[in-house]
C-alpha positions in Angstrom: 17.3 0.8 12.2 20.9 -1.4 11.5 23.5 0.2 9.9 26.6 -1.9 11.0 25.1 -5.0 10.0 23.2 -6.3 6.8 20.0 -4.6 6.0 17.0 -7.7 6.6 14.9 -7.2 4.3 11.2 -9.0 3.3 9.9 -9.3 -0.3 5.8 -8.9 -0.4 5.2 -10.2 -4.0 2.8 -12.8 -4.7 4.0 -13.4 -8.2 6.9 -15.8 -7.6 8.5 -15.3 -10.7 9.1 -11.4 -9.7 10.0 -11.8 -6.2 12.4 -14.3 -6.7 14.2 -12.5 -9.1 14.3 -9.4 -7.0 15.5 -12.0 -3.9 18.7 -12.9 -6.2 19.5 -9.2 -7.1 19.2 -7.9 -3.6 21.1 -11.3 -2.5 24.0 -10.0 -4.8 24.7 -6.4 -3.1 27.1 -6.4 -0.1 25.1 -5.7 3.5 21.6 -6.6 1.7 20.4 -9.7 3.1 16.8 -11.1 2.2 15.4 -13.0 5.2 12.0 -13.9 4.1 9.0 -13.4 1.3 5.3 -12.8 1.9 2.8 -13.5 -0.5 -0.4 -11.5 1.1 -0.6 -8.6 3.1 -1.6 -10.7 6.4 1.7 -13.0 5.9 3.4 -8.8 5.8 2.3 -8.2 9.0 2.8 -11.6 10.6 6.3 -11.5 9.7 6.7 -7.7 10.7 5.8 -8.9 14.4 8.1 -12.2 14.4 11.1 -10.9 12.1 11.3 -7.2 12.6 13.1 -6.9 9.3 14.9 -3.0 8.7 13.1 -2.7 5.3 10.2 -4.5 3.4 9.5 -4.1 0.0 5.6 -4.2 -0.5 3.4 -4.7 -3.5 0.1 -3.5 -3.7 -2.2 -6.0 -5.6 -2.1 -8.7 -2.8 -4.5 -11.3 -2.1 -6.3 -11.2 1.2 -5.2 -7.7 2.2 -3.9 -5.3 -0.2 -0.4 -3.8 0.0 -2.1 -0.1 1.6 -3.5 -2.0 4.0 -0.6 -3.9 5.4 1.4 -0.9 5.0 -0.9 1.5 7.0 -0.9 -1.6 9.9 3.0 -2.3 10.0 3.3 1.3 10.1 1.0 1.9 12.9 2.4 -1.0 15.1 6.2 -0.7 13.9 7.3 2.6 13.1 11.2 1.8 12.8 10.2 -0.7 9.7 10.9 1.0 6.4 8.8 0.3 3.4 9.2 0.5 0.0 6.3 0.2 -2.3 7.0 -1.3 -6.0 3.6 -1.6 -7.8 2.4 -2.5 -11.2 -0.3 0.7 -11.2 1.8 3.7 -11.0 0.1 7.5 -10.8 0.2 10.3 -8.5 -2.7 9.2 -6.0 -1.3 5.9 -5.7 1.8 7.7 -4.3 0.1 10.0 -2.4 -2.1 6.9 -1.1 1.2 4.8 0.2 2.9 7.8 1.7 -0.2 8.7 3.5 -0.4 4.9 4.4 3.8 5.1 6.0 5.7 4.0 2.9 9.1 6.1 2.9 9.5 5.1 -0.9 7.6 4.4 -4.3 8.2 2.6 -7.3 6.8 1.1 -10.3 7.8 -2.2 -11.1 10.1 -0.9 -13.8 12.4 0.7 -11.8 16.3 0.3 -12.3 17.8 -2.0 -9.8 20.2 0.6 -8.8 18.0 2.6 -8.3 16.0 0.6 -5.9 18.6 -0.5 -4.5 20.1 3.2 -3.3 16.2 3.5 -2.1 16.6 0.8 0.2 19.8 1.9 1.7 18.4 5.7 2.3 15.1 4.0 3.7 17.3 1.7 6.0 18.8 5.2 7.2 15.3 6.4 7.9 15.2 8.4 4.8 12.1 9.0 2.7 12.6 8.8 -1.3 10.7 11.2 -3.3 11.2 11.3 -6.9 15.0 11.4 -7.4 15.0 13.0 -4.0 16.6 11.7 -0.6 14.9 13.5 2.4 14.5 13.3 6.1 11.2 13.4 7.8 10.9 17.1 8.3 12.1 17.6 4.8 9.6 14.9 3.2 6.9 16.6 5.5 7.3 20.3 3.9 7.2 19.0 0.5 4.2 17.3 1.2 2.7 20.6 2.5 3.8 21.9 -0.1 2.2 19.8 -2.5 -0.8 20.1 -0.6 -0.6 24.2 -1.4 -0.8 23.5 -5.3 -4.2 21.6 -4.8 -6.8 24.2 -5.6 -9.8 23.0 -4.9 -10.9 21.4 -1.2 -12.8 18.7 -3.0 -10.0 17.1 -4.7 -7.6 17.8 -1.6 -10.4 15.5 0.5 -10.4 13.0 -2.3 -6.6 12.3 -3.1 -5.2 12.5 1.0 -7.9 10.7 2.6 -7.6 6.7 1.8 -10.5 4.5 2.2 -10.4 3.5 5.7 -10.4 -0.1 7.0 -14.5 -0.4 6.7 -14.7 1.3 3.2 -12.3 -1.3 1.9 -14.5 -3.9 3.5 -17.6 -2.8 2.2 -16.0 -2.0 -1.3 -14.9 -6.0 -1.5 -18.4 -6.9 -1.1 -19.6 -4.4 -3.9 -17.2 -5.5 -6.2 -17.9 -8.7 -5.8 -21.6 -8.1 -6.4 -23.6 -7.8 -3.6 -26.1 -5.5 -3.1 -26.2 -2.9 -0.3 -29.0 -5.0 1.7 -26.5 -8.0 1.5 -23.5 -6.4 2.3 -25.5 -4.8 5.9 -26.5 -8.3 6.5 -23.2 -10.1 5.5 -21.3 -7.3 8.3 -24.3 -7.3 10.8 -24.4 -3.3 10.2 -27.6 -1.2 8.6 -28.4 -0.4 4.9 -28.3 3.0 6.2 -24.5 2.5 7.2 -23.5 1.0 4.1 -25.3 3.8 2.0 -23.1 6.5 4.0 -20.0 4.5 3.5 -20.6 3.7 -0.6 -21.2 7.7 -0.8 -17.5 8.0 1.1 -15.9 5.9 -1.3 -17.5 7.5 -4.4 -17.0 10.8 -3.2 -12.8 9.8 -2.1 -12.4 7.7 -5.8 -14.2 10.5 -7.2 -16.3 8.1 -9.6 -20.1 8.3 -10.2 -21.3 4.5 -8.9 -20.7 1.2 -7.8 -19.7 -0.3 -10.9 -16.6 2.8 -11.6 -15.6 2.2 -8.1 -15.0 -1.4 -8.5 -13.3 -1.1 -11.5 -11.0 1.7 -10.2 -10.5 -0.9 -6.8 -9.4 -3.5 -9.4 -7.3 -1.5 -11.3 -4.9 0.1 -9.1 -4.7 -3.6 -7.0 -6.6 -2.9 -3.8 -8.8 -5.5 -4.9 -8.6 -8.6 -6.9 -10.4 -10.6 -8.9 -10.0 -13.9 -6.9 -10.4 -11.8 -3.3 -14.7 -11.4 -5.1 -15.4 -15.2 -4.8 -15.2 -14.7 -1.2 -14.9 -11.1 0.0 -15.4 -12.4 3.8 -11.7 -13.8 3.8 -9.9 -10.9 2.5 
C-alpha cells in the first residue's frame, strides 16, 4: 500500500449525509484523500477495480449487494485493498463475519473520528485493528485462533464462523420478500429440494427456528434492505 503519498480512500455509504460528513472529516487530515464515494455494494466493487484505492470504508446495509458480500468479493480480487467496516449494527457475530469476509477493522457508526483515522492509517500500512489493538496479520490470526478456542460447542463455532454463501444470500432475499420455496426455486432455476437444503443451512447458521426469524435477522443486521425485497432478483 501507499505510505509516501496520501492514503487514497473510497467511502461506501448509501446515506449521503453520513458519507459526505465522513468525507469532510477525512479530507481535513494530512495524508488522507477521499477519491470517490459509492452508494451500493456493486458500485464499491466497480470502484475497487477501476481506482485501486488503498482503503475502503464499508457500510454493511447497502442496496443491491450488502457490505459483507462486497467486502468478500473485493478481498478475493484485491487483497492489497484494506477494508474498514463501519456499521450501525454492532455485535460480536457481525464483527466475526466482517473479519471472515476480509475486513481489517470494524467499528460502529458512533466511532470517534480520531480512532477511525488512526485505524485507516494502520490498515493502509497492512495492519489489522481489533478493539484497541493494532496487529499484523500473524498476530491477528493468533488472536482469532484464541477466540476459536473460547467457543465450547461445535454448533456455535460452525454458526458464528461460517457466513452465508452467495447462493444462501440469494435465497434469503427471496424468502424475505415473501416467496415460497417453490417460487424461489422457479426464480432461481433450481429444485425445491435444493432450496430446502439451503434454507436448513441458513437457519442453522443464523441460529433461528424458521424463515420469518431468518428474514428478521437479515433485515436487522443490514444484510438485506426492505427496498431490496420489492425485486430481489435485482439485488
